[in-house]
C-alpha positions as CSV (number, residue, x, y, z in Angstrom):
1,M,104.5,145.0,43.4
2,I,103.4,147.5,46.0
3,H,99.8,147.0,47.2
4,D,97.4,148.8,49.6
5,N,95.4,145.8,51.0
6,E,95.7,142.0,51.0
7,I,93.4,139.0,51.1
8,D,94.6,135.5,51.9
9,A,92.1,133.2,50.3
10,T,94.4,130.1,50.4
11,G,92.5,127.0,51.4
12,L,89.2,128.4,50.1
13,L,87.3,126.8,47.2
14,C,85.2,128.5,44.6
15,P,83.3,130.7,45.0
16,L,84.7,131.9,48.4
17,P,87.9,133.7,47.0
18,V,85.7,135.9,44.8
19,L,83.2,136.5,47.6
20,K,86.1,137.6,49.8
21,I,87.3,140.0,47.1
22,R,83.8,141.4,46.5
23,K,83.4,142.1,50.2
24,K,86.9,143.6,50.7
25,I,87.0,145.7,47.5
26,K,83.9,147.7,48.8
27,T,86.1,149.0,51.7
28,V,89.0,150.3,49.6
29,S,89.3,153.5,47.7
30,S,89.3,153.8,43.9
31,G,92.8,153.2,42.5
32,E,94.0,151.2,45.4
33,I,95.7,147.8,44.7
34,L,94.5,144.6,46.3
35,L,96.8,141.6,46.6
36,V,94.9,138.3,46.6
37,L,96.6,135.0,47.5
38,A,94.7,131.8,46.5
39,D,95.4,128.2,45.8
40,D,92.1,127.1,44.2
41,P,92.7,126.3,40.5
42,A,89.3,127.8,39.6
43,S,90.6,131.2,40.7
44,I,92.6,131.4,37.5
45,I,89.3,131.8,35.7
46,D,87.0,133.2,38.4
47,I,89.1,136.2,39.6
48,P,89.9,137.6,36.1
49,H,86.2,137.1,35.2
50,F,85.2,139.0,38.3
51,C,87.5,141.9,37.5
52,N,86.2,142.1,34.0
53,E,82.6,142.0,35.0
54,Q,83.0,144.6,37.8
55,G,85.4,146.9,35.9
56,H,88.4,146.4,38.1
57,Q,91.8,146.1,36.5
58,L,93.8,142.8,36.9
59,L,97.3,144.2,36.9
60,K,99.2,141.0,37.3
61,M,98.6,137.3,37.9
62,D,101.3,134.9,39.0
63,K,101.2,131.1,39.4
64,N,103.8,128.9,41.1
65,K,103.4,125.3,42.1
66,T,101.1,125.9,45.0
67,K,99.9,129.5,45.1
68,L,98.2,132.0,42.8
69,T,98.9,135.7,43.3
70,F,96.6,138.4,41.8
71,F,97.0,142.2,41.9
72,I,93.7,144.0,41.4
73,K,93.3,147.8,41.0
74,K,89.9,149.0,42.1
75,K,88.0,151.0,39.5
């Protein structure tokens, strides 16, 4: 999927991935897509919850053996 910005949150544990998203998403324009890479299992719950609470759209979430990938569209 095409994205406008990217965050690599691999190696970071809860709540750091969400905190990085919160900081970065303030700098992007409405409608832009943010790619987030993470490997903390809690991100499966935390990132969708963050999107829901803040009104951003979680377009896609993928999981492989070691990495989680999230595509978030800013509201």
